[in-house]
C-alpha positions, 0 to 999 in steps of 0.5 A: 477424424477431428477433436476440438480440445476446450480446456485451453479456452479454460485455463485461460479463463481460470489464468486470467481470475487469479491473476486478478485476485492475484492483483486484488490481494498484493494490492490490500497487501500494498495498502495495509503496508500503507497505513502501518508506516502511516500509523507508527509516523505518526505517533512517532512524530506525535510523541515529540514535544514542540520543541523536538518538532521544532528543531525538525522544523516541523509545526505540529500540523504539517505532521498528518502530511508529513506521515502521509507522504512518509507512506506513499512515498514507498509506492513511488 
């Protein structure tokens, strides 16, 4: 007697869908963490005076770049 069970294929499909959804949620969480680091870094650097920024070797025009690099080095 031959018996065919189709459950394994469905299970595989469900696992792939759940895996894809998990990766999407993980990527969204990573982007949110990066935005939080960027925003925090930019706010803290913006609060410094021009003299304090000069002591750090920064100009006010560089703050967004420094904050972006700070946020995205977490992903590397």
